[in-house]
N, CA, C and O atoms as a GROMACS GRO file, in nm:
protein
  616
    1MET      N    1   0.045  -1.742  -1.356
    1MET     CA    2  -0.030  -1.651  -1.441
    1MET      C    3   0.016  -1.508  -1.411
    1MET      O    4   0.024  -1.469  -1.294
    2PRO      N    5   0.045  -1.430  -1.513
    2PRO     CA    6   0.090  -1.293  -1.489
    2PRO      C    7  -0.025  -1.206  -1.436
    2PRO      O    8  -0.143  -1.235  -1.459
    3ILE      N    9   0.012  -1.101  -1.366
    3ILE     CA   10  -0.085  -1.005  -1.314
    3ILE      C   11  -0.143  -0.926  -1.432
    3ILE      O   12  -0.068  -0.877  -1.516
    4ALA      N   13  -0.274  -0.915  -1.437
    4ALA     CA   14  -0.342  -0.838  -1.541
    4ALA      C   15  -0.386  -0.705  -1.481
    4ALA      O   16  -0.457  -0.702  -1.380
    5ILE      N   17  -0.344  -0.596  -1.542
    5ILE     CA   18  -0.382  -0.462  -1.497
    5ILE      C   19  -0.497  -0.417  -1.586
    5ILE      O   20  -0.486  -0.419  -1.709
    6LYS      N   21  -0.607  -0.375  -1.524
    6LYS     CA   22  -0.729  -0.342  -1.598
    6LYS      C   23  -0.775  -0.200  -1.563
    6LYS      O   24  -0.789  -0.167  -1.446
    7LEU      N   25  -0.798  -0.118  -1.666
    7LEU     CA   26  -0.861   0.012  -1.644
    7LEU      C   27  -0.998  -0.017  -1.586
    7LEU      O   28  -1.073  -0.098  -1.640
    8ASP      N   29  -1.031   0.049  -1.475
    8ASP     CA   30  -1.150   0.010  -1.402
    8ASP      C   31  -1.216   0.131  -1.340
    8ASP      O   32  -1.173   0.245  -1.360
    9ARG      N   33  -1.320   0.105  -1.267
    9ARG     CA   34  -1.390   0.209  -1.190
    9ARG      C   35  -1.388   0.165  -1.045
    9ARG      O   36  -1.393   0.045  -1.016
   10PRO      N   37  -1.383   0.260  -0.953
   10PRO     CA   38  -1.383   0.223  -0.812
   10PRO      C   39  -1.525   0.191  -0.765
   10PRO      O   40  -1.585   0.263  -0.686
   11GLN      N   41  -1.575   0.081  -0.815
   11GLN     CA   42  -1.710   0.037  -0.780
   11GLN      C   43  -1.714  -0.114  -0.786
   11GLN      O   44  -1.620  -0.178  -0.834
   12GLY      N   45  -1.822  -0.171  -0.741
   12GLY     CA   46  -1.833  -0.316  -0.735
   12GLY      C   47  -1.786  -0.366  -0.599
   12GLY      O   48  -1.696  -0.308  -0.539
   13ARG      N   49  -1.847  -0.472  -0.554
   13ARG     CA   50  -1.823  -0.522  -0.418
   13ARG      C   51  -1.676  -0.550  -0.388
   13ARG      O   52  -1.624  -0.505  -0.286
   14GLN      N   53  -1.608  -0.624  -0.476
   14GLN     CA   54  -1.468  -0.660  -0.451
   14GLN      C   55  -1.378  -0.536  -0.444
   14GLN      O   56  -1.294  -0.524  -0.355
   15ILE      N   57  -1.397  -0.445  -0.538
   15ILE     CA   58  -1.312  -0.326  -0.545
   15ILE      C   59  -1.338  -0.235  -0.426
   15ILE      O   60  -1.244  -0.186  -0.363
   16VAL      N   61  -1.464  -0.213  -0.393
   16VAL     CA   62  -1.497  -0.128  -0.279
   16VAL      C   63  -1.440  -0.188  -0.151
   16VAL      O   64  -1.388  -0.116  -0.066
   17ARG      N   65  -1.451  -0.318  -0.136
   17ARG     CA   66  -1.396  -0.384  -0.016
   17ARG      C   67  -1.245  -0.366  -0.007
   17ARG      O   68  -1.192  -0.339   0.101
   18LEU      N   69  -1.175  -0.379  -0.120
   18LEU     CA   70  -1.029  -0.358  -0.120
   18LEU      C   71  -0.996  -0.214  -0.080
   18LEU      O   72  -0.906  -0.191   0.000
   19LEU      N   73  -1.068  -0.118  -0.136
   19LEU     CA   74  -1.045   0.023  -0.103
   19LEU      C   75  -1.078   0.052   0.043
   19LEU      O   76  -1.010   0.133   0.106
   20GLU      N   77  -1.180  -0.012   0.097
   20GLU     CA   78  -1.214   0.006   0.239
   20GLU      C   79  -1.103  -0.050   0.328
   20GLU      O   80  -1.071   0.009   0.431
   21ARG      N   81  -1.046  -0.164   0.288
   21ARG     CA   82  -0.934  -0.219   0.367
   21ARG      C   83  -0.813  -0.126   0.360
   21ARG      O   84  -0.742  -0.108   0.459
   22HIS      N   85  -0.791  -0.067   0.242
   22HIS     CA   86  -0.681   0.029   0.226
   22HIS      C   87  -0.701   0.147   0.321
   22HIS      O   88  -0.608   0.185   0.393
   23LEU      N   89  -0.819   0.205   0.322
   23LEU     CA   90  -0.846   0.319   0.410
   23LEU      C   91  -0.837   0.280   0.557
   23LEU      O   92  -0.786   0.357   0.639
   24ALA      N   93  -0.886   0.162   0.592
   24ALA     CA   94  -0.877   0.116   0.731
   24ALA      C   95  -0.732   0.103   0.775
   24ALA      O   96  -0.696   0.140   0.886
   25LEU      N   97  -0.647   0.050   0.686
   25LEU     CA   98  -0.505   0.038   0.717
   25LEU      C   99  -0.443   0.176   0.739
   25LEU      O  100  -0.366   0.196   0.833
   26MET      N  101  -0.479   0.271   0.652
   26MET     CA  102  -0.425   0.408   0.667
   26MET      C  103  -0.466   0.466   0.803
   26MET      O  104  -0.386   0.533   0.868
   27HIS      N  105  -0.589   0.441   0.845
   27HIS     CA  106  -0.636   0.491   0.975
   27HIS      C  107  -0.568   0.418   1.091
   27HIS      O  108  -0.553   0.475   1.199
   28ASP      N  109  -0.528   0.294   1.071
   28ASP     CA  110  -0.458   0.218   1.176
   28ASP      C  111  -0.315   0.265   1.198
   28ASP      O  112  -0.265   0.260   1.310
   29VAL      N  113  -0.248   0.311   1.091
   29VAL     CA  114  -0.104   0.340   1.102
   29VAL      C  115  -0.067   0.487   1.089
   29VAL      O  116   0.049   0.523   1.108
   30SER      N  117  -0.163   0.573   1.056
   30SER     CA  118  -0.132   0.715   1.033
   30SER      C  119  -0.215   0.805   1.124
   30SER      O  120  -0.328   0.771   1.159
   31PRO      N  121  -0.159   0.919   1.164
   31PRO     CA  122  -0.239   1.017   1.238
   31PRO      C  123  -0.355   1.065   1.150
   31PRO      O  124  -0.338   1.076   1.029
   32PRO      N  125  -0.470   1.093   1.209
   32PRO     CA  126  -0.588   1.131   1.130
   32PRO      C  127  -0.565   1.247   1.033
   32PRO      O  128  -0.619   1.246   0.922
   33ASP      N  129  -0.488   1.347   1.073
   33ASP     CA  130  -0.464   1.462   0.986
   33ASP      C  131  -0.362   1.435   0.876
   33ASP      O  132  -0.336   1.521   0.793
   34SER      N  133  -0.305   1.316   0.876
   34SER     CA  134  -0.200   1.283   0.778
   34SER      C  135  -0.244   1.176   0.679
   34SER      O  136  -0.160   1.118   0.609
   35ILE      N  137  -0.372   1.148   0.673
   35ILE     CA  138  -0.423   1.046   0.581
   35ILE      C  139  -0.466   1.115   0.452
   35ILE      O  140  -0.558   1.196   0.451
   36HIS      N  141  -0.398   1.080   0.343
   36HIS     CA  142  -0.426   1.141   0.214
   36HIS      C  143  -0.483   1.040   0.114
   36HIS      O  144  -0.495   1.069  -0.005
   37ALA      N  145  -0.517   0.921   0.163
   37ALA     CA  146  -0.576   0.819   0.077
   37ALA      C  147  -0.715   0.865   0.034
   37ALA      O  148  -0.786   0.932   0.109
   38LEU      N  149  -0.752   0.829  -0.088
   38LEU     CA  150  -0.881   0.869  -0.143
   38LEU      C  151  -0.986   0.762  -0.121
   38LEU      O  152  -0.959   0.643  -0.133
   39ASP      N  153  -1.107   0.806  -0.089
   39ASP     CA  154  -1.217   0.711  -0.077
   39ASP      C  155  -1.277   0.686  -0.216
   39ASP      O  156  -1.234   0.745  -0.315
   40VAL      N  157  -1.377   0.599  -0.221
   40VAL     CA  158  -1.438   0.560  -0.348
   40VAL      C  159  -1.491   0.682  -0.424
   40VAL      O  160  -1.473   0.693  -0.545
   41SER      N  161  -1.554   0.770  -0.354
   41SER     CA  162  -1.612   0.889  -0.418
   41SER      C  163  -1.502   0.977  -0.478
   41SER      O  164  -1.514   1.021  -0.592
   42ALA      N  165  -1.396   1.004  -0.403
   42ALA     CA  166  -1.287   1.090  -0.452
   42ALA      C  167  -1.217   1.028  -0.572
   42ALA      O  168  -1.170   1.099  -0.661
   43LEU      N  169  -1.209   0.896  -0.576
   43LEU     CA  170  -1.143   0.828  -0.688
   43LEU      C  171  -1.222   0.839  -0.819
   43LEU      O  172  -1.172   0.802  -0.924
   44GLN      N  173  -1.344   0.888  -0.812
   44GLN     CA  174  -1.424   0.902  -0.932
   44GLN      C  175  -1.412   1.040  -0.996
   44GLN      O  176  -1.481   1.070  -1.093
   45HIS      N  177  -1.325   1.124  -0.940
   45HIS     CA  178  -1.304   1.257  -0.996
   45HIS      C  179  -1.248   1.244  -1.138
   45HIS      O  180  -1.168   1.154  -1.163
   46PRO      N  181  -1.287   1.332  -1.231
   46PRO     CA  182  -1.240   1.322  -1.370
   46PRO      C  183  -1.088   1.334  -1.387
   46PRO      O  184  -1.035   1.289  -1.489
   47SER      N  185  -1.018   1.391  -1.290
   47SER     CA  186  -0.871   1.403  -1.301
   47SER      C  187  -0.799   1.274  -1.265
   47SER      O  188  -0.677   1.268  -1.272
   48ILE      N  189  -0.874   1.172  -1.225
   48ILE     CA  190  -0.814   1.048  -1.174
   48ILE      C  191  -0.849   0.930  -1.265
   48ILE      O  192  -0.965   0.911  -1.302
   49THR      N  193  -0.748   0.853  -1.299
   49THR     CA  194  -0.766   0.727  -1.372
   49THR      C  195  -0.732   0.615  -1.275
   49THR      O  196  -0.632   0.622  -1.204
   50PHE      N  197  -0.815   0.513  -1.272
   50PHE     CA  198  -0.806   0.406  -1.172
   50PHE      C  199  -0.789   0.272  -1.241
   50PHE      O  200  -0.855   0.243  -1.340
   51TRP      N  201  -0.698   0.189  -1.186
   51TRP     CA  202  -0.675   0.054  -1.238
   51TRP      C  203  -0.684  -0.048  -1.126
   51TRP      O  204  -0.657  -0.017  -1.009
   52THR      N  205  -0.722  -0.168  -1.162
   52THR     CA  206  -0.717  -0.281  -1.070
   52THR      C  207  -0.619  -0.384  -1.123
   52THR      O  208  -0.590  -0.389  -1.243
   53ALA      N  209  -0.568  -0.466  -1.033
   53ALA     CA  210  -0.475  -0.574  -1.068
   53ALA      C  211  -0.541  -0.706  -1.032
   53ALA      O  212  -0.596  -0.723  -0.924
   54TRP      N  213  -0.533  -0.799  -1.126
   54TRP     CA  214  -0.600  -0.928  -1.110
   54TRP      C  215  -0.502  -1.042  -1.132
   54TRP      O  216  -0.417  -1.037  -1.220
   55ASP      N  217  -0.515  -1.144  -1.051
   55ASP     CA  218  -0.443  -1.270  -1.068
   55ASP      C  219  -0.552  -1.373  -1.098
   55ASP      O  220  -0.615  -1.427  -1.007
   56GLY      N  221  -0.573  -1.399  -1.226
   56GLY     CA  222  -0.688  -1.481  -1.265
   56GLY      C  223  -0.814  -1.403  -1.231
   56GLY      O  224  -0.831  -1.289  -1.275
   57GLY      N  225  -0.902  -1.463  -1.154
   57GLY     CA  226  -1.025  -1.396  -1.113
   57GLY      C  227  -1.018  -1.329  -0.978
   57GLY      O  228  -1.120  -1.285  -0.924
   58THR      N  229  -0.896  -1.320  -0.922
   58THR     CA  230  -0.880  -1.263  -0.788
   58THR      C  231  -0.825  -1.121  -0.796
   58THR      O  232  -0.721  -1.097  -0.857
   59LEU      N  233  -0.895  -1.029  -0.733
   59LEU     CA  234  -0.848  -0.891  -0.723
   59LEU      C  235  -0.733  -0.885  -0.624
   59LEU      O  236  -0.749  -0.922  -0.507
   60VAL      N  237  -0.616  -0.840  -0.669
   60VAL     CA  238  -0.497  -0.842  -0.583
   60VAL      C  239  -0.440  -0.703  -0.556
   60VAL      O  240  -0.348  -0.689  -0.476
   61GLY      N  241  -0.494  -0.599  -0.622
   61GLY     CA  242  -0.441  -0.466  -0.595
   61GLY      C  243  -0.508  -0.361  -0.680
   61GLY      O  244  -0.593  -0.389  -0.764
   62CYS      N  245  -0.466  -0.236  -0.654
   62CYS     CA  246  -0.518  -0.123  -0.731
   62CYS      C  247  -0.419  -0.008  -0.725
   62CYS      O  248  -0.325  -0.007  -0.645
   63GLY      N  249  -0.441   0.088  -0.811
   63GLY     CA  250  -0.360   0.209  -0.814
   63GLY      C  251  -0.428   0.311  -0.903
   63GLY      O  252  -0.513   0.277  -0.985
   64ALA      N  253  -0.388   0.437  -0.886
   64ALA     CA  254  -0.451   0.543  -0.963
   64ALA      C  255  -0.348   0.649  -1.002
   64ALA      O  256  -0.241   0.658  -0.943
   65LEU      N  257  -0.384   0.726  -1.103
   65LEU     CA  258  -0.302   0.836  -1.151
   65LEU      C  259  -0.388   0.961  -1.156
   65LEU      O  260  -0.492   0.964  -1.221
   66LYS      N  261  -0.343   1.064  -1.084
   66LYS     CA  262  -0.414   1.191  -1.081
   66LYS      C  263  -0.336   1.293  -1.161
   66LYS      O  264  -0.215   1.308  -1.142
   67GLU      N  265  -0.403   1.362  -1.251
   67GLU     CA  266  -0.336   1.468  -1.326
   67GLU      C  267  -0.335   1.595  -1.242
   67GLU      O  268  -0.441   1.648  -1.208
   68LEU      N  269  -0.215   1.643  -1.209
   68LEU     CA  270  -0.201   1.768  -1.135
   68LEU      C  271  -0.198   1.887  -1.230
   68LEU      O  272  -0.257   1.991  -1.203
   69ASP      N  273  -0.129   1.868  -1.343
   69ASP     CA  274  -0.128   1.965  -1.452
   69ASP      C  275  -0.081   1.889  -1.575
   69ASP      O  276  -0.048   1.771  -1.563
   70PRO      N  277  -0.078   1.949  -1.693
   70PRO     CA  278  -0.046   1.873  -1.815
   70PRO      C  279   0.093   1.810  -1.817
   70PRO      O  280   0.122   1.727  -1.904
   71ALA      N  281   0.180   1.847  -1.725
   71ALA     CA  282   0.314   1.790  -1.723
   71ALA      C  283   0.346   1.714  -1.595
   71ALA      O  284   0.457   1.663  -1.580
   72HIS      N  285   0.250   1.705  -1.503
   72HIS     CA  286   0.279   1.648  -1.370
   72HIS      C  287   0.162   1.562  -1.323
   72HIS      O  288   0.048   1.607  -1.318
   73GLY      N  289   0.193   1.437  -1.289
   73GLY     CA  290   0.093   1.346  -1.236
   73GLY      C  291   0.128   1.301  -1.096
   73GLY      O  292   0.242   1.316  -1.052
   74GLU      N  293   0.030   1.246  -1.028
   74GLU     CA  294   0.050   1.194  -0.892
   74GLU      C  295   0.000   1.051  -0.884
   74GLU      O  296  -0.110   1.020  -0.928
   75VAL      N  297   0.082   0.964  -0.827
   75VAL     CA  298   0.043   0.827  -0.798
   75VAL      C  299  -0.048   0.830  -0.676
   75VAL      O  300  -0.012   0.889  -0.574
   76LYS      N  301  -0.163   0.767  -0.685
   76LYS     CA  302  -0.259   0.763  -0.575
   76LYS      C  303  -0.309   0.621  -0.554
   76LYS      O  304  -0.306   0.538  -0.645
   77SER      N  305  -0.355   0.594  -0.433
   77SER     CA  306  -0.430   0.472  -0.399
   77SER      C  307  -0.362   0.343  -0.439
   77SER      O  308  -0.427   0.248  -0.480
   78MET      N  309  -0.229   0.340  -0.425
   78MET     CA  310  -0.157   0.215  -0.448
   78MET      C  311  -0.187   0.123  -0.330
   78MET      O  312  -0.164   0.159  -0.214
   79HIS      N  313  -0.238   0.005  -0.360
   79HIS     CA  314  -0.266  -0.091  -0.254
   79HIS      C  315  -0.258  -0.232  -0.309
   79HIS      O  316  -0.311  -0.262  -0.416
   80THR      N  317  -0.192  -0.318  -0.234
   80THR     CA  318  -0.186  -0.460  -0.267
   80THR      C  319  -0.257  -0.537  -0.157
   80THR      O  320  -0.234  -0.513  -0.039
   81ALA      N  321  -0.344  -0.629  -0.195
   81ALA     CA  322  -0.414  -0.712  -0.098
   81ALA      C  323  -0.312  -0.785  -0.011
   81ALA      O  324  -0.208  -0.827  -0.061
   82VAL      N  325  -0.342  -0.800   0.116
   82VAL     CA  326  -0.250  -0.861   0.212
   82VAL      C  327  -0.198  -0.995   0.161
   82VAL      O  328  -0.078  -1.022   0.169
   83GLU      N  329  -0.287  -1.078   0.109
   83GLU     CA  330  -0.248  -1.212   0.066
   83GLU      C  331  -0.159  -1.212  -0.058
   83GLU      O  332  -0.101  -1.316  -0.091
   84ALA      N  333  -0.146  -1.099  -0.127
   84ALA     CA  334  -0.064  -1.092  -0.248
   84ALA      C  335   0.065  -1.010  -0.228
   84ALA      O  336   0.141  -0.992  -0.323
   85ARG      N  337   0.088  -0.962  -0.108
   85ARG     CA  338   0.208  -0.880  -0.085
   85ARG      C  339   0.334  -0.961  -0.108
   85ARG      O  340   0.341  -1.079  -0.073
   86GLY      N  341   0.434  -0.896  -0.166
   86GLY     CA  342   0.562  -0.961  -0.193
   86GLY      C  343   0.562  -1.042  -0.322
   86GLY      O  344   0.662  -1.107  -0.353
   87SER      N  345   0.453  -1.038  -0.398
   87SER     CA  346   0.444  -1.119  -0.520
   87SER      C  347   0.464  -1.037  -0.647
   87SER      O  348   0.451  -1.091  -0.757
   88GLY      N  349   0.494  -0.907  -0.634
   88GLY     CA  350   0.517  -0.825  -0.753
   88GLY      C  351   0.397  -0.745  -0.799
   88GLY      O  352   0.405  -0.677  -0.901
   89VAL      N  353   0.287  -0.753  -0.727
   89VAL     CA  354   0.166  -0.680  -0.767
   89VAL      C  355   0.191  -0.529  -0.765
   89VAL      O  356   0.160  -0.461  -0.863
   90GLY      N  357   0.247  -0.478  -0.656
   90GLY     CA  358   0.273  -0.334  -0.646
   90GLY      C  359   0.364  -0.286  -0.757
   90GLY      O  360   0.340  -0.180  -0.816
   91ALA      N  361   0.468  -0.362  -0.786
   91ALA     CA  362   0.561  -0.324  -0.894
   91ALA      C  363   0.489  -0.322  -1.028
   91ALA      O  364   0.513  -0.233  -1.110
   92ALA      N  365   0.402  -0.420  -1.053
   92ALA     CA  366   0.329  -0.424  -1.180
   92ALA      C  367   0.237  -0.303  -1.195
   92ALA      O  368   0.231  -0.242  -1.302
   93ILE      N  369   0.167  -0.268  -1.089
   93ILE     CA  370   0.078  -0.152  -1.094
   93ILE      C  371   0.160  -0.025  -1.115
   93ILE      O  372   0.126   0.059  -1.198
   94LEU      N  373   0.269  -0.011  -1.040
   94LEU     CA  374   0.351   0.109  -1.052
   94LEU      C  375   0.410   0.123  -1.192
   94LEU      O  376   0.409   0.232  -1.248
   95ARG      N  377   0.461   0.014  -1.248
   95ARG     CA  378   0.513   0.020  -1.386
   95ARG      C  379   0.404   0.066  -1.483
   95ARG      O  380   0.430   0.144  -1.574
   96HIS      N  381   0.284   0.017  -1.463
   96HIS     CA  382   0.173   0.054  -1.550
   96HIS      C  383   0.143   0.203  -1.538
   96HIS      O  384   0.123   0.271  -1.638
   97ILE      N  385   0.139   0.254  -1.416
   97ILE     CA  386   0.111   0.396  -1.395
   97ILE      C  387   0.222   0.483  -1.453
   97ILE      O  388   0.194   0.585  -1.516
   98VAL      N  389   0.347   0.443  -1.433
   98VAL     CA  390   0.460   0.520  -1.489
   98VAL      C  391   0.452   0.522  -1.641
   98VAL      O  392   0.472   0.627  -1.702
   99GLU      N  393   0.422   0.410  -1.702
   99GLU     CA  394   0.411   0.406  -1.848
   99GLU      C  395   0.296   0.493  -1.898
   99GLU      O  396   0.310   0.563  -1.998
  100GLU      N  397   0.184   0.489  -1.829
  100GLU     CA  398   0.071   0.574  -1.866
  100GLU      C  399   0.110   0.722  -1.854
  100GLU      O  400   0.075   0.801  -1.941
  101ALA      N  401   0.179   0.758  -1.748
  101ALA     CA  402   0.223   0.898  -1.730
  101ALA      C  403   0.315   0.940  -1.846
  101ALA      O  404   0.304   1.051  -1.896
  102ARG      N  405   0.404   0.850  -1.887
  102ARG     CA  406   0.492   0.881  -2.001
  102ARG      C  407   0.411   0.901  -2.129
  102ARG      O  408   0.436   0.994  -2.205
  103GLN      N  409   0.315   0.812  -2.153
  103GLN     CA  410   0.233   0.822  -2.273
  103GLN      C  411   0.152   0.952  -2.275
  103GLN      O  412   0.124   1.006  -2.382
  104ARG      N  413   0.116   1.001  -2.158
  104ARG     CA  414   0.043   1.128  -2.150
  104ARG      C  415   0.134   1.248  -2.169
  104ARG      O  416   0.086   1.361  -2.184
  105GLY      N  417   0.264   1.225  -2.168
  105GLY     CA  418   0.358   1.334  -2.184
  105GLY      C  419   0.395   1.405  -2.056
  105GLY      O  420   0.452   1.514  -2.059
  106TYR      N  421   0.364   1.344  -1.942
  106TYR     CA  422   0.404   1.405  -1.815
  106TYR      C  423   0.556   1.406  -1.807
  106TYR      O  424   0.623   1.312  -1.850
  107ARG      N  425   0.609   1.511  -1.754
  107ARG     CA  426   0.754   1.519  -1.732
  107ARG      C  427   0.792   1.477  -1.591
  107ARG      O  428   0.908   1.448  -1.562
  108ARG      N  429   0.691   1.473  -1.503
  108ARG     CA  430   0.719   1.443  -1.362
  108ARG      C  431   0.602   1.364  -1.304
  108ARG      O  432   0.486   1.388  -1.336
  109LEU      N  433   0.637   1.269  -1.218
  109LEU     CA  434   0.538   1.189  -1.148
  109LEU      C  435   0.576   1.192  -1.000
  109LEU      O  436   0.690   1.161  -0.965
  110SER      N  437   0.483   1.228  -0.915
  110SER     CA  438   0.512   1.242  -0.772
  110SER      C  439   0.414   1.160  -0.690
  110SER      O  440   0.314   1.109  -0.741
  111LEU      N  441   0.443   1.148  -0.561
  111LEU     CA  442   0.356   1.075  -0.471
  111LEU      C  443   0.382   1.117  -0.327
  111LEU      O  444   0.485   1.174  -0.294
  112GLU      N  445   0.284   1.086  -0.243
  112GLU     CA  446   0.295   1.102  -0.098
  112GLU      C  447   0.272   0.966  -0.038
  112GLU      O  448   0.183   0.893  -0.080
  113THR      N  449   0.354   0.930   0.062
  113THR     CA  450   0.334   0.808   0.136
  113THR      C  451   0.370   0.835   0.281
  113THR      O  452   0.417   0.944   0.315
  114GLY      N  453   0.349   0.738   0.366
  114GLY     CA  454   0.375   0.758   0.508
  114GLY      C  455   0.522   0.744   0.544
  114GLY      O  456   0.599   0.678   0.474
  115SER      N  457   0.559   0.807   0.654
  115SER     CA  458   0.696   0.798   0.705
  115SER      C  459   0.710   0.686   0.807
  115SER      O  460   0.822   0.652   0.846
  116GLN      N  461   0.600   0.628   0.852
  116GLN     CA  462   0.603   0.522   0.953
  116GLN      C  463   0.663   0.393   0.896
  116GLN      O  464   0.669   0.373   0.775
  117ASP      N  465   0.706   0.306   0.988
  117ASP     CA  466   0.767   0.179   0.948
  117ASP      C  467   0.676   0.096   0.858
  117ASP      O  468   0.724   0.025   0.770
  118ALA      N  469   0.545   0.105   0.879
  118ALA     CA  470   0.450   0.026   0.799
  118ALA      C  471   0.460   0.059   0.650
  118ALA      O  472   0.423  -0.022   0.566
  119PHE      N  473   0.511   0.179   0.618
  119PHE     CA  474   0.522   0.222   0.479
  119PHE      C  475   0.661   0.194   0.420
  119PHE      O  476   0.687   0.229   0.306
  120GLY      N  477   0.749   0.131   0.498
  120GLY     CA  478   0.883   0.100   0.449
  120GLY      C  479   0.884   0.022   0.319
  120GLY      O  480   0.957   0.059   0.227
  121PRO      N  481   0.805  -0.084   0.306
  121PRO     CA  482   0.802  -0.158   0.180
  121PRO      C  483   0.759  -0.071   0.062
  121PRO      O  484   0.813  -0.084  -0.048
  122ALA      N  485   0.662   0.017   0.084
  122ALA     CA  486   0.618   0.106  -0.024
  122ALA      C  487   0.730   0.202  -0.064
  122ALA      O  488   0.754   0.222  -0.183
  123ARG      N  489   0.797   0.260   0.034
  123ARG     CA  490   0.906   0.354   0.001
  123ARG      C  491   1.017   0.283  -0.076
  123ARG      O  492   1.072   0.339  -0.171
  124ARG      N  493   1.050   0.160  -0.037
  124ARG     CA  494   1.154   0.085  -0.108
  124ARG      C  495   1.109   0.052  -0.251
  124ARG      O  496   1.191   0.055  -0.343
  125LEU      N  497   0.982   0.020  -0.270
  125LEU     CA  498   0.929  -0.004  -0.404
  125LEU      C  499   0.948   0.120  -0.491
  125LEU      O  500   0.996   0.111  -0.603
  126TYR      N  501   0.910   0.235  -0.440
  126TYR     CA  502   0.922   0.358  -0.517
  126TYR      C  503   1.069   0.391  -0.545
  126TYR      O  504   1.103   0.434  -0.656
  127GLU      N  505   1.156   0.370  -0.447
  127GLU     CA  506   1.299   0.394  -0.469
  127GLU      C  507   1.352   0.305  -0.581
  127GLU      O  508   1.426   0.351  -0.667
  128ARG      N  509   1.314   0.177  -0.578
  128ARG     CA  510   1.360   0.083  -0.682
  128ARG      C  511   1.315   0.124  -0.821
  128ARG      O  512   1.378   0.088  -0.920
  129HIS      N  513   1.207   0.200  -0.829
  129HIS     CA  514   1.154   0.243  -0.959
  129HIS      C  515   1.191   0.388  -0.990
  129HIS      O  516   1.125   0.453  -1.071
  130GLY      N  517   1.297   0.437  -0.926
  130GLY     CA  518   1.353   0.566  -0.964
  130GLY      C  519   1.298   0.689  -0.894
  130GLY      O  520   1.334   0.801  -0.930
  131PHE      N  521   1.212   0.672  -0.798
  131PHE     CA  522   1.160   0.786  -0.724
  131PHE      C  523   1.261   0.831  -0.619
  131PHE      O  524   1.325   0.748  -0.554
  132THR      N  525   1.274   0.961  -0.604
  132THR     CA  526   1.363   1.019  -0.504
  132THR      C  527   1.281   1.111  -0.413
  132THR      O  528   1.173   1.156  -0.449
  133TYR      N  529   1.336   1.136  -0.296
  133TYR     CA  530   1.265   1.218  -0.197
  133TYR      C  531   1.266   1.364  -0.240
  133TYR      O  532   1.363   1.412  -0.300
  134CYS      N  533   1.157   1.434  -0.210
  134CYS     CA  534   1.141   1.573  -0.252
  134CYS      C  535   1.060   1.649  -0.148
  134CYS      O  536   1.011   1.593  -0.050
  135ALA      N  537   1.047   1.777  -0.171
  135ALA     CA  538   0.964   1.862  -0.087
  135ALA      C  539   0.817   1.836  -0.120
  135ALA      O  540   0.786   1.777  -0.223
  136PRO      N  541   0.727   1.880  -0.033
  136PRO     CA  542   0.584   1.867  -0.065
  136PRO      C  543   0.553   1.934  -0.199
  136PRO      O  544   0.615   2.033  -0.237
  137PHE      N  545   0.457   1.879  -0.270
  137PHE     CA  546   0.417   1.929  -0.401
  137PHE      C  547   0.266   1.952  -0.399
  137PHE      O  548   0.197   1.914  -0.303
  138ALA      N  549   0.215   2.013  -0.504
  138ALA     CA  550   0.071   2.041  -0.518
  138ALA      C  551   0.022   2.110  -0.390
  138ALA      O  552   0.076   2.213  -0.350
  139GLU      N  553  -0.080   2.054  -0.326
  139GLU     CA  554  -0.139   2.117  -0.208
  139GLU      C  555  -0.088   2.057  -0.077
  139GLU      O  556  -0.139   2.092   0.029
  140TYR      N  557   0.009   1.969  -0.084
  140TYR     CA  558   0.064   1.910   0.038
  140TYR      C  559   0.148   2.011   0.114
  140TYR      O  560   0.199   2.108   0.057
  141VAL      N  561   0.162   1.987   0.245
  141VAL     CA  562   0.248   2.069   0.331
  141VAL      C  563   0.339   1.975   0.409
  141VAL      O  564   0.311   1.856   0.421
  142GLU      N  565   0.446   2.030   0.463
  142GLU     CA  566   0.536   1.950   0.546
  142GLU      C  567   0.455   1.881   0.656
  142GLU      O  568   0.367   1.941   0.717
  143ASP      N  569   0.487   1.754   0.678
  143ASP     CA  570   0.415   1.674   0.777
  143ASP      C  571   0.510   1.562   0.820
  143ASP      O  572   0.555   1.485   0.734
  144PRO      N  573   0.542   1.550   0.949
  144PRO     CA  574   0.634   1.445   0.990
  144PRO      C  575   0.584   1.303   0.961
  144PRO      O  576   0.663   1.209   0.960
  145ALA      N  577   0.455   1.287   0.937
  145ALA     CA  578   0.399   1.156   0.907
  145ALA      C  579   0.395   1.127   0.757
  145ALA      O  580   0.352   1.019   0.716
  146SER      N  581   0.438   1.224   0.675
  146SER     CA  582   0.436   1.206   0.530
  146SER      C  583   0.576   1.215   0.471
  146SER      O  584   0.664   1.285   0.521
  147VAL      N  585   0.595   1.141   0.363
  147VAL     CA  586   0.716   1.144   0.283
  147VAL      C  587   0.671   1.175   0.140
  147VAL      O  588   0.570   1.122   0.094
  148PHE      N  589   0.746   1.259   0.072
  148PHE     CA  590   0.713   1.298  -0.066
  148PHE      C  591   0.824   1.249  -0.157
  148PHE      O  592   0.942   1.260  -0.124
  149MET      N  593   0.784   1.195  -0.271
  149MET     CA  594   0.880   1.140  -0.366
  149MET      C  595   0.841   1.183  -0.507
  149MET      O  596   0.725   1.211  -0.535
  150THR      N  597   0.940   1.188  -0.595
  150THR     CA  598   0.913   1.228  -0.733
  150THR      C  599   1.006   1.156  -0.828
  150THR      O  600   1.112   1.106  -0.788
  151SER      N  601   0.967   1.150  -0.953
  151SER     CA  602   1.049   1.090  -1.057
  151SER      C  603   1.036   1.177  -1.182
  151SER      O  604   0.925   1.209  -1.225
  152GLU      N  605   1.149   1.215  -1.238
  152GLU     CA  606   1.150   1.288  -1.366
  152GLU      C  607   1.135   1.184  -1.477
  152GLU      O  608   1.211   1.087  -1.482
  153LEU      N  609   1.039   1.203  -1.564
  153LEU     CA  610   1.012   1.107  -1.671
  153LEU      C  611   1.075   1.156  -1.800
  153LEU      O  612   1.076   1.275  -1.829
  154ASN      N  613   1.127   1.063  -1.878
  154ASN     CA  614   1.187   1.096  -2.008
  154ASN      C  615   1.087   1.067  -2.118
  154ASN      O  616   1.117   1.088  -2.235
   0.00000   0.00000   0.00000
């Protein structure tokens, strides 16, 4: 069964639990001052659109798009459930976010992720989808625990 991407809200027991696991992982592998993952409350900001990924009735991932300005968006809160990693969930969510950014007319899509080994699979996913390394953007600053990536959209 193909992964279904659903426009959603960061609420409900399953979704909140997935987001809590995401934040717990960030706290396990990143220095406290280098965690830029959003909690449930922050994901409800009007500048953020949130999606969930489902395999049948099972929640397998999530991702969000934050509008930085009318031409620039940021990928946020990309997370794949442990049991679904390596199955294409992250790629499906990322493709969906990139397409939404294009439909909105964004010229650029950027993201921040960790520099630690635990984030290697995420960095490779972004590279495969055309993201390249860049300087900090928006309100980010240089941080040895962070990597910044961007993609110019056509």
